[in-house]
N, C-alpha and C positions, 0 to 999 in steps of 0.2 A: 342920390346915389347913381353912379354910372355902372351898369352891369354888363359884363361880357359873358356870353353863353359859351360854354365849353363843348366842343364837338366830342360826342361820346366816343368816337373812334380813337380819339387822341389818348384815351386811357390805356390803349394798347401799348403806348410807349413805355408802360411800366415794365415790360418784360426785358429788362436790361441786364439780367444776370442769370446764372445757372440755377437750377433747382436746389433748394437747401434741404437738409435733413430736418425732420421735425425735432423740436426741442422746446425748452421753456422760453418765456418771453425775453430773457436776457442772454440768449445764446450768443456766443462769440465766434462760432465756427460756421463755415459755409458748407456747401454740398459735398465737396471733395474731402472734407475733414481737415483741410489746410487752414492756416490762420487768415483772418480777414483784417489783420492789424493795419493794413494800408487803407482800409475803408473805415470812415468814421462811424461811430455808434449813434443811433437815433433814440431819443427819449420821447415818450408819449405820456401825457397826463390827461386822463379822462375825468369827468366831473363827479359822477355818482352812479349808483345802480338803482336808485329809488324812483327817479322821475320818469325814466323810460327804460324798457328792456334792452334797447340798443346799446347802452353804455356798458352793460354787464356781459352781453353775449355777442352782438353783431359786430360792432366796431373793433373790439380787440381781436376777434377771429379773423376778420377781413384784413386788418392792418398787419397782423402777424404773418398771415399767408403771403401778403405782398412782399414784405421785407425778407421773409425766408426764401421766396422764389428768386430774389435778386442777390441772395447771399450777404445781406446787410444786417449786422447785429442790431437788435432793438430791445428796449426796456419799456414795457407798457405797464403803467400803474394807474390806480383809480383813487381819487381823493375822498370818495364816499361822502361828498357834500360838506367836507370840513375844510374851511379856508386855511387854517393853520397847517393841516396835513398836506394840502395842496402845495404850500410854500416849502414845507419840509421835504416833500418828494422832489420838488424842483431843485432845492439846494443840493440834495444827494446826487441828482443827475448831473448838475453843473459841475460839482466837485469830482465826479467820476470821469469827466472829460467827454461828454457827448458832443458831437459835432453839430447836431441838429436837434432842436426841441420843438415838438408839436404839442399845443395845449388846447383844451376846451375849457375856457375859464368858468369859474363859479360866479364871478362878477368882474367888472372891468378894473376895479381898484387892485384886487389881488392879482389879476392877470397881468396888469401893467407892471407891478412890482417884480413879478417873475420874469417877464420879458426884458425889463431893464437889466436885471442881473445877468441874464443870458447874453444880452448884447455886450455888456461890459466884459464878459468872458470870451467874446469873439465867436459866439454860437449863433448859427442861423436859426431863425424862428418862423413858425407857421401857426397862424390862428386856424383852428379846425372847427368847422361848423358855426362857431360864434365869433364875431368880431370883437376884439378887445378895444374898446374906445380909447383913443389916445395912446394905445399900446405900442404902436410902431412896429408891428410884426413885419417881417420881410415879405411874407406871402399870406394869402387868405384863401381857404378852400371851403366851400359851402354849397348850398342850393340857392336858387333865386327866391329868397325868403318873402319878399313882397308878393311874388307870384303865388307862393304857398297860401298866404292870407287871402289873395284874390280867389283862389280855388275854394277855400273854405267859405268865403262869403257867398260866392255864386252857388255853391252846393246847398247852403241853407236857403237861399232864395228859391232854388228849384224845388226843394222839399216842401217849403211853406206854400209855394204856388200850387203844388200838387194837392196839398191839404185843403186848399180853397178857403183858408181862414180870412176873415175880414179884419184888416188893420191889426195883425197879430203883434203881441208884445214880445220883443226879442231881448233876451238877457245875454250879456257878454261876460265870459269867464276867461280873462286874459292870462297869459303866462307870467313868469316872474318879472317884476319891474327892473331887476338888475341884469336881465338878459337882453342884449340888443336885438336878438332874433325875435323876442316877443314883441318888441316895438315895431319891427318890420312886418311881422304877421298882422298886427293890429292895423298898421298902415294899409296893408293889402285888403283885409276884409272890411275895414271901414270905408274904403274907396268904393266898395260895392254896396254896403248897407246904408251909408249916409244919404245917398240920393233917395233910397226907399223911405227913410225916415222923413226926409224933406218934403216928399210929395204925398205923404200920408198913406202910402201903401203898407208900411210897417210902422209900429209904435216903438220908440226907443225905450227899453226897460233898464233895469239895473246893470251896471257895468263895473266890474272890479277885477283887479289883478290878484294872482295867487302867489304869495312869497315862495321862492325856491321851487316852483312847480310842484308843490306839495299836494299830492292827491287827496289826502285826508282833510287837509285844510280847505282844499277846493270844494269838497263835499259839504263841509260845514258852511262855507260861504254861500254855496248855492241853496242850501236848505234855508238859510236866512233870507235869501232873495225870494224864494218861493213862498215863504211864510208871509213876507210883506207884500207880495204881489202874486195872488193866486191865478192871475190871467196870463202868466208867461206861456207862450205857445211855441217858442223856438229858442234854442241855446247855441250860441257860438262858443263852443269850448275849444281852447287853443291846441289841445293834443288829446290823444286817445285815453291817457290816464285820467285827465280831468273830465273827459267825456264819460268815462265809466263811473267816475264819482257822481256826476250829474245823474246818470241813468240809475244808479243805486237809490238816489233820493226819489227820483220819479217812480221807481218800482214800489217804494214804500207808500207812495201816494196814489198808486194804481194809475199813473199817467204815462208810463213807458209805452213807446209806440205812438202816442198821441202828440208828443212834443219832439220835433226833430232836433237832433243833437249832432254837432260836427265833431271832428277829431283830426288827428295828424299822427303819422309814424307807421300806419298800417301794422299795428301790433296784432298778435293772434287774438287777443281779447277784443280789440277794436273791430277786427274783421268778423269775429263771431257776433258781436253786437249788431253789426250791419246786417249780417245774414238773418239774425233774429228779428230784424225790423225795429230795434231799439235805438240804433244810431243811423243817422242820415248818410254820412260819408266819412271818409278819411282822406288824408293826402299821403301818397306813397312817395318816399324819397329813396332812390336806389342807393342805399348806404354803401354797398360794395363799390359802386362807381366813385362815390365820394372818398372812401378809404383808399381806393387805387390811385385816385388823383393826388391825394395828399402824399401817399407813399412815393409816387413818381417824382414829385418835387423833392422830397426828402432824400430819396436815393441818389438823385443827381447831386444834391448838395453834399451828401456824405461821401461821394466819390470825387468831390472837388470839381464837379462840372457845373456849367451854367444851365439851369432848368429852362426848358423850352415849352413846357405844357401850360403855363399860365397865359391865357389868351384874352383876358380882359382886365379891367381895373375896378376897384371899389374905393369910393371917397369916404374916408373916416368923417362922420358928421361932426365930430368935436375938433379934431386936429386939422381937418381938411386935407390930410395926407392922402396921396393916391397909392393904393396898395395893389400890386400885381395879384390877380385873382383867377380862380376857377369857380364858376357858378353853374351848377347843374340844374336841369329842368325838373320840376316836380310833376306828379300826375294825380288827378282826382280819381278816387276809387269809390264806387257804389256797389250794391249787391251784384249787379250784372258784370262787374269787372274785378271782383275779388279773385277770380281765376287768373287774372293777369299777374297778380302779385305772387301767386303760387307757381305759375309757369316761369316766372323770372328767378325762382329759386330762393326768394327772400324768406318765405315760410313754407312749410310742407303741408300737403293735403292732410296727412295724418294728424298734424297738430291742430289744424283748423276744423276739419270735418270729423269731429268726434261724434259719438252716437246722437247727442242732442242736436247736432247741426247737420247730420247726414242728409236728411230730406231737403233742407235748404240748399245744401251744396249741390245736390243732384238737380234741383230746380234751376239753379243758376249756372249750370253747365260745367261744374267742377267734376271731372271724371278721372 
């Protein structure tokens, strides 16, 4: 994969239109109350609300704000993990005449079918967060997902080194096998962990993927891992939801805090687990920047303009096609830097620093 890093200042190019009045996600009027019929409508399909809080709250909020600010009508819907519903939503958006379609696929097969229909209808397409393998989207907006995995792997190395365990057994709880991002995360963290396995610093333990990023299933899988290998001393969990599922099992076995667990997404729950000492680290991805970058591309396309904000390319590992891309840098978060996520406005102090975590917040400089 060839990765182009997107200059964060370029997101400022989003401000291409006047402020829009607040309305529902399918509003067709701009800030002046006049018609925006000369501007194409944008359709956005998000994957679910179960695998991560971002899909139900963060992304729709940031995307809608960006389109509203530019006076571009947008229809944002969520497939709730249902592939048939994903396709039904897409068919409705295509038949309604959207000019741009942004998707977060549930799997590459379903995603490709939708992208093919959109292209046949002359609709510009953007893969958002997840690349649709062989999908042929016009643009791709995400984070440097290999780097996300590298940060997770290094975070676990740091936490296990601090514990001073001898040849600790490391379990890996990977994301969904149908999500290309999960493959990239694993590529990143295995590039850090594999040398540790090879030189005997760490011991490679059970390694399993979790279908559909299902947290409950992730907990069951890890419980089976722990039952078969009581010596697990570290867990590479691919996101905060899976990390919390692991922590729940560790708590039942009175092992929480003793076994470092990674995460990703900087969820409120994940940050609280870090403050409590039950989670080693998470990876913060500035979702507003990602949403703004995708919106900037879509706004240009909806207005019939050539986008200028894609500054790199990504090679589709299946089709080998080169896709114009925006890839944003992720950031590793530990207890000492939870305050950075709050300062960035991604989560609030009130949400994170509830009474149970007030002392830990104070200790870690959250004021």
